[in-house]
C-alpha positions as CSV (number, residue, x, y, z in Angstrom):
1,X,-67.7,31.8,-61.3
2,X,-67.5,33.7,-64.5
3,X,-70.3,36.1,-65.4
4,X,-69.1,37.9,-68.6
5,X,-71.1,37.8,-71.3
6,X,-70.5,34.3,-73.1
7,X,-68.0,33.5,-71.2
8,X,-70.0,30.7,-68.9
9,X,-70.8,29.3,-71.9
10,X,-67.3,29.2,-73.3
11,X,-66.3,27.4,-69.7
12,X,-68.8,24.8,-70.0
13,X,-67.7,24.0,-73.4
14,X,-64.1,23.6,-72.9
15,X,-65.1,21.5,-69.7
16,X,-67.4,19.1,-71.7
17,X,-64.4,19.1,-74.4
18,X,-61.5,18.5,-71.9
19,X,-63.4,15.6,-70.1
20,X,-64.1,13.8,-73.7
21,X,-60.3,14.4,-74.7
22,X,-59.0,13.3,-71.2
23,X,-61.8,11.2,-69.5
24,X,-60.0,11.0,-66.2
25,X,-60.0,15.5,-66.6
26,X,-61.7,17.1,-63.3
27,X,-62.6,20.2,-62.3
28,X,-60.9,22.2,-59.4
29,X,-62.7,24.0,-57.2
30,X,-62.0,27.7,-57.3
31,X,-60.7,28.3,-53.7
32,X,-58.5,25.7,-54.2
33,X,-57.1,27.2,-57.5
34,X,-56.7,30.2,-56.0
35,X,-54.9,28.7,-52.9
36,X,-52.8,26.9,-55.6
37,X,-51.8,30.3,-57.6
38,X,-52.0,32.9,-55.3
39,X,-50.0,35.4,-56.5
40,X,-52.1,35.1,-59.9
41,X,-55.3,37.0,-60.0
42,X,-58.2,36.8,-62.1
43,X,-58.5,32.7,-62.4
44,X,-62.0,31.9,-62.7
45,X,-61.7,27.8,-63.4
46,X,-59.3,25.2,-63.5
47,X,-58.7,21.5,-64.6
48,X,-56.4,18.6,-63.5
49,X,-55.2,16.5,-66.2
50,X,-54.1,13.1,-64.9
51,X,-51.7,11.1,-67.1
52,X,-51.1,13.9,-69.4
53,X,-47.6,13.4,-69.1
54,X,-46.2,10.2,-70.4
55,X,-43.9,8.3,-68.5
56,X,-44.4,10.7,-65.5
57,X,-46.4,10.1,-62.3
58,X,-47.2,13.8,-62.2
59,X,-50.5,15.6,-63.4
60,X,-50.8,18.8,-65.3
61,X,-53.1,21.4,-64.2
62,X,-55.1,23.8,-66.7
63,X,-56.6,27.1,-65.7
64,X,-58.5,30.2,-67.8
65,X,-58.5,33.9,-66.6
66,X,-61.2,36.3,-66.7
67,X,-60.4,37.2,-70.4
68,X,-61.4,33.7,-71.5
69,X,-62.1,32.5,-74.7
70,X,-60.0,35.7,-75.3
71,X,-56.4,34.8,-73.6
72,X,-54.6,31.4,-73.8
73,X,-54.6,29.0,-70.8
74,X,-52.7,28.3,-67.8
75,X,-50.6,25.0,-67.9
76,X,-48.9,24.0,-64.7
77,X,-47.6,21.2,-62.8
78,X,-49.2,20.3,-59.9
79,X,-47.0,21.7,-57.3
80,X,-44.6,24.7,-57.0
81,X,-41.2,23.7,-57.6
82,X,-37.7,25.2,-57.3
83,X,-38.1,28.1,-60.3
84,X,-34.5,27.5,-61.6
85,X,-34.7,23.8,-61.8
86,X,-36.2,23.8,-65.4
87,X,-36.2,26.4,-68.0
88,X,-39.6,28.2,-68.5
89,X,-41.0,26.6,-65.6
90,X,-41.8,29.8,-62.9
91,X,-41.8,29.0,-59.1
92,X,-45.4,28.5,-58.8
93,X,-45.0,25.8,-61.4
94,X,-46.3,27.8,-64.5
95,X,-45.2,26.9,-67.6
96,X,-43.9,29.7,-69.6
97,X,-45.2,28.9,-73.6
98,X,-47.1,30.5,-76.5
99,X,-48.4,28.4,-79.4
100,X,-46.4,28.1,-82.0
101,X,-48.4,29.6,-84.6
102,X,-48.3,32.9,-82.9
103,X,-50.8,34.9,-82.9
104,X,-52.9,32.4,-82.1
105,X,-56.2,31.8,-83.4
106,X,-59.2,33.0,-81.6
107,X,-61.4,32.2,-79.5
108,X,-59.3,30.0,-77.2
109,X,-60.6,26.3,-76.9
110,X,-59.9,22.9,-76.8
111,X,-57.3,22.5,-79.7
112,X,-54.9,25.5,-77.9
113,X,-55.1,23.3,-74.3
114,X,-53.9,20.2,-76.4
115,X,-51.0,21.9,-78.3
116,X,-50.0,23.8,-74.9
117,X,-50.3,20.3,-73.3
118,X,-48.0,18.8,-76.2
119,X,-45.2,21.6,-75.7
120,X,-45.6,21.2,-71.9
121,X,-44.3,17.6,-72.4
122,X,-41.5,18.6,-74.5
123,X,-40.7,21.1,-72.5
124,X,-40.5,19.2,-69.5
125,X,-38.5,16.5,-71.2
126,X,-36.2,18.7,-72.6
127,X,-35.5,19.9,-68.9
128,X,-35.1,16.8,-67.6
129,X,-32.5,15.8,-70.2
130,X,-30.7,19.2,-69.7
131,X,-31.4,19.9,-73.4
132,X,-32.8,23.5,-73.4
133,X,-30.1,24.8,-70.6
134,X,-29.5,27.4,-73.0
135,X,-32.3,29.0,-72.4
136,X,-31.2,29.6,-68.7
137,X,-28.4,32.1,-70.6
138,X,-30.5,33.5,-73.2
139,X,-33.4,34.8,-70.6
140,X,-30.8,35.3,-67.4
141,X,-32.7,38.3,-66.2
142,X,-35.9,36.5,-65.7
143,X,-34.5,33.2,-64.0
144,X,-32.1,35.5,-61.9
145,X,-35.2,37.8,-60.4
146,X,-37.1,34.4,-59.3
147,X,-34.4,34.0,-56.3
148,X,-34.7,37.1,-54.5
149,X,-36.2,39.8,-57.0
150,X,-35.9,43.4,-56.0
151,X,-37.9,46.8,-56.9
152,X,-34.8,48.4,-57.9
153,X,-33.5,47.9,-61.2
154,X,-29.8,49.3,-62.3
155,X,-28.9,51.3,-65.4
156,X,-25.6,51.4,-66.8
157,X,-25.3,54.9,-68.2
158,X,-22.0,53.8,-70.2
159,X,-21.1,50.3,-71.3
160,X,-18.6,48.9,-69.2
161,X,-15.5,47.4,-70.1
162,X,-14.2,44.0,-70.7
163,X,-12.5,43.8,-67.5
164,X,-13.6,44.3,-63.6
165,X,-13.6,47.6,-62.4
166,X,-15.0,50.0,-60.1
167,X,-17.4,52.1,-60.9
168,X,-19.5,54.9,-59.4
169,X,-23.1,54.8,-58.5
170,X,-25.9,57.0,-57.6
171,X,-29.8,56.4,-57.0
172,X,-32.2,58.2,-59.6
173,X,-34.4,60.3,-57.2
174,X,-38.0,59.7,-58.7
175,X,-37.5,55.7,-59.8
176,X,-35.2,54.8,-56.8
177,X,-33.2,52.8,-59.6
178,X,-29.6,52.3,-59.3
179,X,-27.4,54.4,-61.9
180,X,-24.1,53.3,-62.7
181,X,-21.1,55.1,-64.9
182,X,-17.5,54.8,-64.6
183,X,-17.3,58.2,-62.8
184,X,-19.3,60.8,-60.7
185,X,-18.9,63.4,-64.0
186,X,-20.1,60.9,-66.1
187,X,-23.1,60.3,-63.8
188,X,-23.8,64.0,-63.2
189,X,-23.7,64.7,-67.1
190,X,-26.1,61.9,-67.7
191,X,-28.5,63.3,-65.0
192,X,-28.0,66.9,-66.3
193,X,-28.9,66.0,-69.9
194,X,-31.6,63.8,-69.1
195,X,-33.2,66.8,-66.3
196,X,-32.9,63.9,-63.8
197,X,-31.6,63.9,-60.2
198,X,-30.2,61.8,-57.5
199,X,-31.1,61.1,-54.3
200,X,-28.1,61.0,-51.5
201,X,-24.4,60.6,-52.4
202,X,-22.4,58.9,-54.6
203,X,-21.2,55.4,-54.0
204,X,-18.9,52.9,-55.4
205,X,-20.5,50.0,-58.0
206,X,-18.5,46.6,-58.6
207,X,-18.4,45.3,-62.3
208,X,-17.7,41.9,-62.5
209,X,-16.9,40.1,-65.8
210,X,-17.5,36.2,-65.2
211,X,-15.3,33.7,-67.5
212,X,-18.3,31.3,-68.5
213,X,-22.4,32.0,-68.3
214,X,-23.6,31.6,-64.7
215,X,-26.0,28.6,-64.3
216,X,-28.7,29.0,-61.8
217,X,-27.0,25.9,-59.7
218,X,-24.6,28.6,-59.2
219,X,-26.7,31.4,-58.2
220,X,-25.3,33.4,-54.9
221,X,-28.3,33.5,-52.6
222,X,-26.4,35.0,-49.8
223,X,-23.8,37.7,-49.4
224,X,-21.3,35.2,-48.6
225,X,-21.8,33.2,-51.8
226,X,-21.8,36.5,-53.6
227,X,-18.4,37.6,-52.0
228,X,-16.9,34.0,-52.8
229,X,-18.3,34.3,-56.8
230,X,-16.6,37.7,-57.0
231,X,-13.5,36.3,-55.6
232,X,-13.3,33.0,-57.3
233,X,-14.1,35.3,-60.8
234,X,-10.8,37.0,-60.2
235,X,-12.0,40.3,-58.7
236,X,-10.7,40.2,-55.1
237,X,-8.6,43.5,-55.4
238,X,-11.7,45.4,-57.1
239,X,-14.0,44.2,-54.4
240,X,-11.7,45.6,-51.5
241,X,-11.5,48.8,-53.7
242,X,-15.2,48.9,-53.8
243,X,-15.8,48.0,-50.0
244,X,-12.9,50.4,-48.7
245,X,-14.8,53.5,-50.5
246,X,-18.5,52.1,-49.5
247,X,-20.1,54.8,-47.2
248,X,-22.4,52.0,-46.2
249,X,-25.2,54.6,-46.6
250,X,-27.2,52.5,-49.3
251,X,-26.6,49.1,-50.5
252,X,-23.5,48.5,-52.6
253,X,-24.4,47.5,-56.3
254,X,-22.6,44.6,-58.0
255,X,-23.1,43.9,-61.7
256,X,-22.5,40.2,-62.7
257,X,-21.7,39.8,-66.2
258,X,-20.7,37.0,-68.9
259,X,-21.1,36.5,-72.3
260,X,-23.3,34.5,-74.4
261,X,-24.2,34.5,-77.9
262,X,-22.1,37.5,-78.5
263,X,-24.0,39.4,-76.4
264,X,-23.4,40.9,-72.9
265,X,-25.6,39.8,-70.5
266,X,-25.7,41.4,-66.8
267,X,-27.2,40.7,-63.8
268,X,-27.4,42.9,-60.4
269,X,-26.6,41.9,-57.0
270,X,-26.0,44.0,-53.9
271,X,-24.1,44.0,-50.5
272,X,-26.6,45.3,-48.1
273,X,-26.2,48.0,-45.2
274,X,-26.5,47.2,-41.5
275,X,-29.4,49.2,-41.6
276,X,-31.2,46.6,-44.0
277,X,-30.4,43.7,-42.1
278,X,-32.1,42.3,-39.1
279,X,-29.8,39.3,-37.7
280,X,-31.5,36.1,-35.8
281,X,-31.9,37.1,-31.8
282,X,-31.3,40.8,-32.2
283,X,-34.1,43.4,-31.5
284,X,-33.1,46.1,-33.6
285,X,-31.4,46.2,-37.0
286,X,-27.4,45.6,-37.5
287,X,-24.5,43.6,-38.5
288,X,-22.0,42.5,-35.4
289,X,-18.8,43.9,-36.5
290,X,-19.7,45.7,-39.2
291,X,-19.9,49.8,-38.3
292,X,-22.1,51.7,-41.0
293,X,-19.8,54.6,-42.1
294,X,-16.6,53.5,-40.4
295,X,-13.3,52.9,-42.5
296,X,-12.8,49.6,-40.9
297,X,-10.7,47.1,-42.1
298,X,-12.2,45.7,-45.4
299,X,-11.7,42.3,-44.5
300,X,-13.3,42.6,-41.3
301,X,-16.4,44.2,-43.2
302,X,-16.9,41.2,-45.5
303,X,-16.4,38.7,-43.1
304,X,-19.1,40.4,-41.0
305,X,-21.3,40.9,-44.1
306,X,-21.0,37.1,-45.2
307,X,-22.5,36.1,-41.6
308,X,-25.8,37.4,-42.6
309,X,-28.1,34.3,-43.0
310,X,-30.4,36.1,-45.3
311,X,-30.9,36.2,-49.0
312,X,-29.6,39.7,-50.7
313,X,-32.1,41.1,-53.7
314,X,-31.5,40.3,-57.2
315,X,-32.2,43.4,-59.6
316,X,-32.3,43.8,-63.4
317,X,-29.7,45.8,-65.1
318,X,-30.4,47.8,-68.3
319,X,-27.9,49.4,-70.6
320,X,-29.4,53.0,-71.1
321,X,-26.6,54.6,-73.3
322,X,-27.0,55.8,-76.6
323,X,-25.3,52.8,-78.3
324,X,-27.2,50.1,-76.7
325,X,-30.7,52.0,-77.6
326,X,-29.6,52.5,-80.7
327,X,-28.8,49.1,-81.6
328,X,-31.5,47.6,-80.1
329,X,-34.0,49.4,-82.3
330,X,-32.2,50.3,-85.3
331,X,-29.9,47.7,-85.7
332,X,-26.7,47.4,-87.6
333,X,-27.8,51.0,-89.5
334,X,-27.1,52.4,-86.0
335,X,-23.6,51.4,-85.7
336,X,-22.9,52.8,-89.1
337,X,-24.6,56.2,-88.7
338,X,-22.9,56.7,-84.8
339,X,-20.3,58.5,-86.9
340,X,-22.1,60.8,-88.5
341,X,-22.7,64.6,-88.2
342,X,-26.4,66.0,-89.6
343,X,-26.9,70.1,-89.7
344,X,-31.0,70.3,-89.4
345,X,-31.9,73.8,-90.7
346,X,-35.3,74.7,-89.2
347,X,-37.2,72.8,-86.2
348,X,-40.7,73.5,-87.1
349,X,-43.4,70.5,-87.2
350,X,-41.4,68.8,-89.9
351,X,-37.9,69.8,-88.8
352,X,-39.1,68.8,-84.9
353,X,-40.3,65.4,-86.0
354,X,-37.5,64.9,-88.3
355,X,-34.7,65.5,-85.6
356,X,-36.1,63.3,-83.4
357,X,-36.4,60.5,-85.8
358,X,-32.5,61.3,-86.5
359,X,-31.3,60.9,-83.3
360,X,-33.7,57.7,-82.6
361,X,-32.1,56.1,-85.6
362,X,-28.4,56.6,-84.1
363,X,-27.2,59.8,-85.8
364,X,-24.2,60.3,-83.7
365,X,-24.1,64.1,-84.0
366,X,-27.2,67.0,-84.6
367,X,-26.9,70.4,-85.0
368,X,-30.4,72.0,-85.0
369,X,-30.7,75.7,-86.1
370,X,-33.7,77.6,-85.6
371,X,-34.0,81.2,-84.5
372,X,-38.2,80.9,-84.1
373,X,-39.7,80.5,-80.3
374,X,-42.1,78.3,-79.8
375,X,-45.9,79.3,-79.6
376,X,-49.3,78.0,-78.4
377,X,-50.1,78.1,-82.0
378,X,-47.1,75.3,-82.8
379,X,-48.0,72.7,-80.3
380,X,-50.9,71.1,-82.3
381,X,-48.5,69.3,-84.3
382,X,-44.9,70.0,-82.9
383,X,-43.0,67.5,-81.2
384,X,-42.6,70.1,-78.6
385,X,-45.5,70.9,-76.3
386,X,-47.0,73.5,-73.7
387,X,-44.2,72.8,-71.6
388,X,-41.7,74.5,-74.1
389,X,-43.5,77.6,-75.0
390,X,-41.6,80.6,-74.8
391,X,-38.4,78.9,-75.2
392,X,-36.5,78.6,-78.9
393,X,-37.5,75.8,-80.6
394,X,-33.5,74.5,-81.2
395,X,-32.6,74.7,-77.9
396,X,-35.9,73.0,-76.5
397,X,-35.6,70.4,-79.0
398,X,-31.8,69.7,-77.7
399,X,-33.2,69.7,-74.4
400,X,-36.3,66.9,-75.7
401,X,-33.7,64.3,-77.4
402,X,-31.4,64.4,-74.5
403,X,-34.4,63.7,-72.2
404,X,-34.2,60.1,-73.8
405,X,-30.9,60.0,-75.0
406,X,-29.0,62.0,-72.1
407,X,-25.5,61.0,-73.6
408,X,-26.2,62.1,-77.1
409,X,-24.3,64.8,-79.0
410,X,-27.0,67.4,-79.9
411,X,-26.8,71.2,-80.1
412,X,-29.6,73.6,-80.7
413,X,-28.6,77.2,-81.6
414,X,-31.2,79.7,-81.7
415,X,-30.0,81.8,-84.7
416,X,-30.8,82.1,-88.4
417,X,-28.7,79.8,-90.4
418,X,-27.4,82.0,-92.4
419,X,-25.7,83.8,-89.6
420,X,-24.7,80.5,-88.0
421,X,-23.1,79.3,-91.1
422,X,-21.0,82.4,-91.6
423,X,-19.6,82.3,-88.1
424,X,-19.2,78.4,-88.1
425,X,-18.2,77.4,-92.1
426,X,-16.0,75.1,-90.8
427,X,-18.7,73.2,-88.9
428,X,-20.9,73.4,-91.8
429,X,-18.4,72.3,-94.3
430,X,-17.4,69.1,-92.3
431,X,-20.8,68.4,-91.7
432,X,-21.8,64.7,-93.5
433,X,-25.4,66.2,-94.5
434,X,-27.5,69.3,-94.0
435,X,-31.0,69.2,-94.2
436,X,-33.1,72.0,-94.7
437,X,-36.6,71.9,-93.6
438,X,-37.4,75.7,-93.2
439,X,-39.9,75.6,-95.9
440,X,-38.6,79.0,-97.3
441,X,-37.9,79.2,-101.1
442,X,-35.6,82.2,-100.5
443,X,-33.8,80.5,-97.8
444,X,-33.3,77.3,-100.0
445,X,-32.4,79.1,-102.8
446,X,-29.6,80.8,-101.1
447,X,-28.5,77.5,-99.5
448,X,-28.6,76.1,-103.0
449,X,-26.3,78.5,-104.4
450,X,-23.5,77.7,-101.5
451,X,-23.3,73.8,-103.4
452,X,-21.3,75.4,-106.3
453,X,-18.5,75.3,-104.4
454,X,-17.0,71.6,-103.8
455,X,-16.1,72.4,-100.0
456,X,-19.8,72.1,-99.0
457,X,-21.6,68.7,-98.0
458,X,-24.5,67.4,-99.5
459,X,-27.5,69.3,-98.9
460,X,-31.2,67.6,-98.4
461,X,-34.2,70.0,-99.0
462,X,-37.2,68.8,-97.6
463,X,-41.3,70.9,-97.7
464,X,-44.7,70.3,-97.9
465,X,-47.0,71.7,-100.4
466,X,-49.9,73.8,-99.2
467,X,-52.7,71.6,-96.9
468,X,-50.0,68.6,-96.8
469,X,-51.1,67.2,-100.2
470,X,-48.0,66.5,-101.1
471,X,-44.3,66.6,-100.2
472,X,-40.6,66.9,-101.7
473,X,-37.4,66.0,-100.8
474,X,-34.7,66.6,-102.9
475,X,-31.2,65.6,-102.3
476,X,-28.1,67.2,-104.0
477,X,-24.6,66.5,-104.3
478,X,-22.1,69.4,-104.8
479,X,-21.2,70.8,-108.0
480,X,-24.2,68.2,-109.3
481,X,-27.6,68.3,-110.0
482,X,-29.1,71.1,-107.7
483,X,-32.6,72.4,-106.3
484,X,-32.4,75.4,-109.1
485,X,-32.9,72.9,-111.7
486,X,-36.1,72.4,-110.3
487,X,-37.5,75.8,-109.4
488,X,-38.0,79.0,-111.0
489,X,-35.6,82.0,-110.4
490,X,-37.9,82.9,-106.9
491,X,-36.9,79.6,-105.5
492,X,-40.6,78.1,-106.1
493,X,-41.0,74.5,-107.5
494,X,-41.9,74.5,-111.4
495,X,-43.6,71.8,-111.1
496,X,-45.9,71.2,-108.0
497,X,-48.1,68.4,-107.7
498,X,-51.1,70.6,-107.1
499,X,-52.5,73.1,-109.1
500,X,-51.6,76.1,-107.1
501,X,-53.5,78.4,-109.5
502,X,-56.2,77.4,-109.0
503,X,-56.0,76.4,-105.0
504,X,-57.3,78.4,-102.4
505,X,-55.6,81.0,-100.5
506,X,-54.1,80.0,-96.8
507,X,-56.0,80.8,-93.7
508,X,-54.4,83.4,-91.7
509,X,-54.4,84.8,-88.1
510,X,-55.6,88.3,-87.3
511,X,-52.1,89.6,-87.7
512,X,-49.9,91.2,-90.5
513,X,-48.6,88.1,-92.8
514,X,-49.8,85.6,-90.3
515,X,-50.3,82.8,-92.6
516,X,-50.4,79.3,-91.6
517,X,-50.7,75.4,-93.1
518,X,-53.6,73.5,-91.9
519,X,-52.6,69.7,-91.7
520,X,-52.5,67.8,-88.8
521,X,-49.4,66.3,-87.1
522,X,-50.7,62.9,-88.6
523,X,-50.8,64.2,-92.3
524,X,-47.0,65.4,-91.5
525,X,-45.8,61.6,-90.9
526,X,-45.7,60.8,-94.7
527,X,-43.3,64.0,-95.4
528,X,-41.3,63.5,-92.3
529,X,-40.8,59.5,-93.4
530,X,-39.8,60.8,-97.0
531,X,-37.2,63.1,-95.9
532,X,-36.1,60.9,-93.1
533,X,-35.8,57.7,-95.2
534,X,-33.9,60.0,-98.0
535,X,-31.3,61.1,-95.5
536,X,-30.6,57.9,-94.1
537,X,-30.1,56.9,-97.7
538,X,-27.8,59.3,-98.1
539,X,-25.9,59.0,-95.2
540,X,-25.9,55.1,-95.8
541,X,-24.6,55.7,-99.3
542,X,-27.5,53.9,-100.8
543,X,-28.1,56.9,-103.0
544,X,-25.4,58.1,-105.7
545,X,-27.1,60.5,-107.6
546,X,-28.7,64.3,-106.8
547,X,-32.5,62.4,-106.8
548,X,-36.1,64.2,-106.1
549,X,-38.5,62.0,-104.3
550,X,-41.9,63.2,-104.3
551,X,-45.1,61.9,-101.9
552,X,-48.3,62.6,-103.6
553,X,-51.5,62.4,-100.9
554,X,-54.7,60.5,-101.4
555,X,-57.2,62.3,-104.0
556,X,-59.2,62.5,-101.1
557,X,-56.9,65.0,-99.8
558,X,-57.0,66.9,-102.8
559,X,-60.8,67.1,-102.6
560,X,-61.4,67.8,-99.1
561,X,-58.9,71.1,-99.6
562,X,-60.1,72.4,-102.9
563,X,-57.0,71.4,-104.7
564,X,-56.6,69.5,-108.0
565,X,-53.3,68.0,-109.4
566,X,-51.5,69.8,-112.1
567,X,-52.2,68.5,-115.5
568,X,-48.1,67.5,-115.9
569,X,-48.3,65.6,-112.6
570,X,-52.0,64.0,-113.7
571,X,-50.3,62.7,-116.8
572,X,-47.4,61.5,-114.7
573,X,-49.1,59.8,-112.5
574,X,-51.2,58.0,-115.0
575,X,-47.9,56.9,-116.9
576,X,-46.2,55.7,-113.9
577,X,-48.9,54.4,-111.6
578,X,-50.8,55.6,-108.6
579,X,-47.6,54.4,-106.2
580,X,-47.9,57.9,-104.4
581,X,-44.1,57.6,-104.0
582,X,-41.9,58.5,-107.1
583,X,-38.4,59.4,-107.8
584,X,-36.2,61.1,-110.1
585,X,-32.7,61.3,-111.0
586,X,-31.9,65.1,-111.4
């Protein structure tokens, strides 16, 4: 019985309300409830609702779990059914629904039950009339896994072509999942960049493009069904090629693909090895007529596999290549950024975060330049951690990005940017955008002087003021408004937000010249956002002039650090309003 504070009263109240609403409702014994839903843990109470379905002899079941009244009730038909009979009905009869007004109001009560029951009626009626068949294709991965779910997944390291093809597969050593790509070289490159390892040898993989969406009524259950489906799709030649190359040391993955609503859907199937099969009547694993590791006739092998009466596992397929991951998170903007090349000068706290965010946003090529080595003092706010201490920041950052995007085009260079630019002037001039986040006035002044030539790409300068109380992002077109228009002869900003004449001195470590900026990684997020958004605006053509954007911290940020606003900025804020973000054309 429920024992959480207030839960017993909540269950009793729901029982009273259900019986008032459905006079024929009756409570379900807890032991009976657990037998009815053996795979669902934490159920604490349930009810049968006779007559909840109009014109249908079936009842509905309602149950609540140990998180009630802060979780929605489960609604199900009384008996387990074929999980692919209706969309949104699982094999144990549970109906997958949420209230239309999600997120739902709390605490949960009778109103939620009546709404879910109404939704259940609609869902089952539409299923009977086959009005919601489209959901079988939109959520194909879920229905596919109801047949014979495998703990393994399939990872596509590349986007498959539009036709049938024989690819190469390997098993990821840590996860046990299949990784598939067009060749062994691509798989090796993907693993090396992502710092992953494979277990065992490479095997073939088969990708089959279906002409139409696969309805659950056509789901293959046995390997005979699978072979027939592949051959009916016109991939007999590719199937034979894959089986002929198969050493049968592990399953042969088959990816079934179809197009639905302008997107590709991938479903994973597999041909099992003899050691994975126990045929009826045999004392040991094996398939008569199929010799593991042999190079027998392809047709004989397939015929032997088709004799296996058991179901083969169905596994989930996920695209893990950069294009898919970018499009999923950044949408159309990622596609527009795919061809962009950005050079980042400075891979400190701001530059490190910014580089990762640019990679995640979809920037196609990144060149990261920084001569510094990561130290323990840096890890308090750097995107890199203790594992990378002692390594060049730019090189370690390259590795970190490639762990998430193994196919990313990222190059980290442990060098001063001036030395790199001298040796690779063509790369510098061929970039779409250069971002300087070194935070060094002299360095920025030098880079700004190069903008007098039309060969230079646009440059974005970004930095924080002392104590992280304000931040600046200055975007400059060549032969247009320049950083020098905003700075003095030393390269310092002429009008900083904080009054630096009265600002306290920066803290320092016990070594010569070791001053440092005290601000947290959370404080730097506003700066990274300011610089990163202007970078994307520049790459996507949203800014047409040289501009200066400024972020001003909260007044408490100034007072906590003994800072005060510069008089000119105080007047500016009073005039423009305390929006904390400002933009000026240079």
